[in-house]
C-alpha positions as CSV (number, residue, x, y, z in Angstrom):
1,M,80.8,112.9,131.4
2,T,85.0,113.4,130.0
3,R,86.0,116.5,128.1
4,S,87.0,115.9,124.6
5,A,91.1,116.8,123.8
6,K,91.1,119.8,122.5
7,P,92.5,119.8,118.8
8,K,96.0,119.8,118.4
9,S,97.5,122.5,116.3
10,P,99.5,122.7,113.2
11,T,102.5,122.9,114.8
12,E,101.6,120.2,117.4
13,L,100.9,117.9,114.5
14,F,103.8,118.4,112.6
15,S,106.6,116.1,113.1
16,D,110.5,116.6,111.6
17,R,110.7,112.7,110.7
18,F,107.7,112.5,108.5
19,F,108.5,115.6,106.7
20,R,112.5,114.7,106.1
21,G,111.2,111.3,104.4
22,F,108.6,112.9,102.6
23,S,110.5,115.8,101.2
24,R,113.1,113.1,100.3
25,Y,110.7,111.6,97.9
26,V,109.2,114.4,96.6
27,R,112.2,115.6,95.7
28,F,112.6,112.0,94.1
29,F,109.1,112.5,92.5
30,Y,110.0,115.7,90.8
31,G,113.0,114.3,89.4
32,R,111.0,111.3,87.9
33,N,108.7,113.5,86.7
34,F,110.4,116.3,84.9
35,S,113.3,117.1,82.8
36,G,114.6,119.5,85.0
37,V,113.2,121.6,88.2
38,R,114.3,125.2,87.7
39,V,114.2,128.1,90.0
40,L,114.1,132.4,88.5
41,N,115.4,135.0,91.2
42,P,116.3,132.1,94.0
43,E,117.8,135.4,96.2
44,N,114.4,136.7,96.6
45,A,113.0,133.4,98.8
46,E,115.8,134.3,101.3
47,I,114.4,135.7,104.3
48,P,115.6,137.4,107.1
49,P,115.2,134.9,111.0
50,D,113.6,137.5,112.3
51,R,110.5,137.6,110.2
52,A,107.2,136.0,109.4
53,A,107.0,135.1,106.1
54,I,104.5,134.2,103.5
55,F,104.9,132.7,100.3
56,F,101.9,132.8,97.4
57,C,101.4,131.4,94.6
58,N,99.1,131.3,91.1
59,H,97.7,127.5,91.3
60,S,97.1,126.0,87.9
61,A,98.4,122.0,88.5
62,W,97.7,119.3,91.1
63,W,101.7,119.8,91.5
64,D,101.5,123.1,93.5
65,G,100.4,121.5,96.2
66,I,103.4,119.4,97.5
67,V,105.3,122.7,95.7
68,M,106.0,123.9,99.6
69,H,107.7,120.4,100.3
70,L,110.0,120.7,97.4
71,M,111.5,124.2,98.2
72,S,111.4,123.6,101.9
73,S,114.2,121.2,101.2
74,T,115.7,122.8,98.2
75,L,116.1,126.5,98.5
76,I,114.1,127.4,101.9
77,E,115.7,125.6,104.8
78,G,115.5,126.2,108.5
79,R,111.7,127.2,108.8
80,K,109.2,124.3,108.8
81,P,106.6,125.0,106.0
82,F,102.0,125.4,106.7
83,A,99.5,125.7,104.0
84,P,95.7,125.0,104.2
85,M,93.9,122.4,102.5
86,D,90.2,121.3,101.4
87,E,89.2,120.3,105.3
88,V,87.1,117.3,103.8
89,A,90.4,116.1,101.2
90,L,92.7,116.0,104.1
91,E,90.8,114.1,106.3
92,H,91.4,111.2,103.3
93,Y,95.0,112.1,103.7
94,G,95.7,112.1,107.4
95,I,99.6,111.9,106.7
96,L,99.5,114.9,105.5
97,K,98.8,117.0,108.7
98,R,102.0,115.5,109.3
99,V,104.5,117.4,107.3
100,G,102.1,121.0,107.1
101,M,98.7,121.1,106.0
102,F,95.9,122.2,107.7
103,G,92.3,121.8,107.2
104,V,89.8,124.7,106.7
105,E,86.1,124.3,105.6
106,Q,85.9,125.7,101.7
107,D,83.5,128.8,101.3
108,T,82.0,129.2,104.4
109,P,82.5,132.1,107.3
110,R,83.0,129.5,109.5
111,G,86.5,128.0,107.4
112,A,87.3,132.2,106.9
113,A,87.8,132.7,110.4
114,H,88.9,129.2,111.4
115,F,92.0,130.2,108.4
116,L,93.0,133.0,109.6
117,K,93.2,132.2,113.2
118,I,95.7,129.3,112.3
119,S,97.7,131.9,109.8
120,R,97.5,134.2,112.4
121,G,99.1,132.0,115.0
122,L,101.9,130.7,112.2
123,L,103.3,134.4,111.7
124,Q,103.8,135.4,115.3
125,R,106.7,132.6,114.5
126,T,110.2,133.0,112.4
127,D,110.6,129.0,112.5
128,T,107.3,128.7,109.9
129,V,106.5,129.6,106.6
130,L,103.1,130.0,105.0
131,W,102.5,129.2,101.7
132,M,99.1,130.0,99.8
133,T,97.1,129.6,97.1
134,P,95.1,132.7,97.0
135,Q,93.2,132.3,93.7
136,G,91.3,129.7,95.7
137,G,90.9,127.2,92.8
138,F,92.8,126.0,89.4
139,F,93.3,128.5,86.6
140,D,95.6,128.3,83.4
141,P,98.6,130.4,83.9
142,R,98.0,132.4,81.5
143,V,94.8,133.9,82.3
144,R,94.3,137.4,83.0
145,P,93.2,139.7,85.0
146,I,94.2,136.9,88.2
147,S,91.4,137.5,91.1
148,F,92.3,136.9,95.0
149,K,90.5,135.7,97.6
150,P,90.4,138.6,100.5
151,G,92.4,136.3,103.2
152,L,95.8,136.9,101.9
153,A,95.4,140.4,102.2
154,H,93.7,140.3,105.7
155,L,96.7,138.8,106.8
156,A,99.2,141.2,105.3
157,R,97.2,144.2,107.0
158,D,97.6,143.3,110.0
159,R,101.1,141.1,110.3
160,N,104.6,141.8,110.0
161,A,105.5,139.8,107.7
162,I,107.7,139.3,104.3
163,L,105.2,138.2,101.3
164,V,106.8,136.8,98.1
165,P,104.7,136.4,94.9
166,V,105.6,133.0,93.8
167,A,105.0,131.9,90.1
168,M,105.0,128.5,88.4
169,E,104.8,126.9,85.1
170,Y,105.1,123.4,83.8
171,P,106.1,124.0,80.0
172,F,107.5,121.5,78.0
173,W,110.8,122.6,76.3
174,E,112.8,120.0,74.3
175,E,112.5,116.7,76.3
176,R,109.8,114.1,76.6
177,R,108.9,115.6,80.4
178,P,107.7,118.8,81.1
179,E,109.7,121.5,82.9
180,A,109.0,122.7,86.4
181,L,109.6,126.3,86.3
182,F,109.6,128.8,89.6
183,N,110.1,132.4,89.4
184,F,110.1,134.3,92.9
185,G,109.1,137.5,92.5
186,N,110.4,140.7,95.1
187,P,109.4,140.7,98.6
188,I,107.0,142.7,100.0
189,D,107.2,144.0,103.7
190,S,104.0,144.3,104.8
191,A,105.3,146.5,108.0
192,A,106.0,149.3,105.4
193,S,101.8,149.5,104.5
194,K,100.1,149.0,107.5
195,Q,97.5,151.5,106.9
196,R,96.6,150.5,103.1
197,P,93.0,149.2,102.7
198,V,92.8,145.2,102.5
199,D,91.0,146.5,99.0
200,A,93.9,147.9,98.3
201,W,96.5,145.6,99.4
202,N,94.7,142.6,98.0
203,T,94.6,144.6,94.2
204,M,98.4,145.2,95.0
205,L,99.0,141.7,95.7
206,E,97.0,140.7,92.8
207,N,99.2,142.9,90.3
208,R,102.9,141.2,92.1
209,L,101.8,137.9,91.0
210,S,100.7,138.9,88.0
211,K,104.3,140.4,87.0
212,T,106.0,137.0,89.2
213,M,104.1,135.1,86.3
214,D,104.4,137.1,83.3
215,D,108.0,137.8,83.6
216,L,108.1,133.8,84.0
217,A,106.1,133.3,81.2
218,S,108.4,135.7,79.4
219,A,111.7,132.7,80.2
220,A,109.3,130.1,79.2
221,I,109.1,130.8,76.0
222,D,112.7,131.8,75.4
223,R,113.9,128.3,76.6
224,K,117.5,129.0,77.9
225,P,117.8,127.0,81.1
226,E,121.4,128.9,81.7
227,A,118.7,132.0,82.6
228,F,117.4,129.4,85.9
229,K,119.1,128.2,88.9
230,T,118.6,124.5,88.2
231,L,117.8,122.5,92.0
232,I,117.0,119.3,90.0
233,A,117.9,117.6,86.8
234,G,115.3,115.2,86.0
235,S,114.7,112.6,83.4
236,A,115.6,112.6,79.8
237,G,115.6,110.9,77.0
238,I,113.5,111.0,73.5
239,N,112.0,107.4,73.4
240,P,113.4,104.1,74.6
241,F,114.1,103.2,70.6
242,Y,115.7,106.8,69.6
243,D,118.0,106.7,72.9
244,A,118.9,103.2,72.2
245,W,120.3,104.8,68.3
246,Q,122.3,107.2,69.8
247,F,123.9,105.2,72.4
248,V,125.2,102.5,69.7
249,K,126.5,105.8,67.6
250,A,128.0,107.4,70.6
251,I,129.9,103.9,71.5
252,A,130.9,103.5,67.4
253,T,132.4,107.4,67.3
254,G,133.9,107.7,70.6
255,K,131.5,110.2,71.6
256,K,129.9,111.2,74.9
257,F,126.2,109.7,75.4
258,S,123.2,111.8,76.2
259,R,119.8,111.3,76.7
260,R,118.9,115.1,76.4
261,H,118.2,116.3,73.2
262,R,119.8,119.7,73.3
263,D,122.9,117.5,73.5
264,V,122.3,115.6,70.9
265,S,124.3,115.9,67.3
266,T,122.6,114.9,64.4
């Protein structure tokens, strides 16, 4: 009887070539579907090269699943990103194992133990970064209070890592397509609070992400693109007929044509 091969770890399955190709597609995909991809406080995404890192985010939309690929190819370079994904769903999209997703059995003690084992291994390295959505499901970004499953708090307590809260929203402004807005909150050094109980860690991390989300909501309400760092200037335009009229008018008056609503003069 032959012994079955040992399953490969997420880092063994990760392919730099696949990741580069997938990331190029993700940037194109965001550009096609959003008016702009904009970030508040991008300096908070800078992690010391000798420290492990966790980015933990709210979870409000389908797009959240590929944010790590977007950020790792535009803002956080030099680290391979990894994130947990429902084990059953991942089997249907096996290619995602090549770009940093690893399977976790949902809502079982075995799944929780497997997640912690994989995550602790990733956090022993400084060439990786772990992305998490600890709410454990989809929630509107305005829902308060937010509530986390305990996995992130366990990792914060037993690993010396930098933890960065990341808020995400996809509001509509003046353009036909929505904005993709992100805010990187103030980093948390877990090494400074090793004795904090897991419950206290959980509460503190929930509060930090809530604050980061509230700050982003205020900036989203202000509708000022200049307050953000624009990573991708995406698609614009009101509708084809209106755009065509503005194009003709620009030629007739010698003015510059812009598809963006904000640039259109009445």
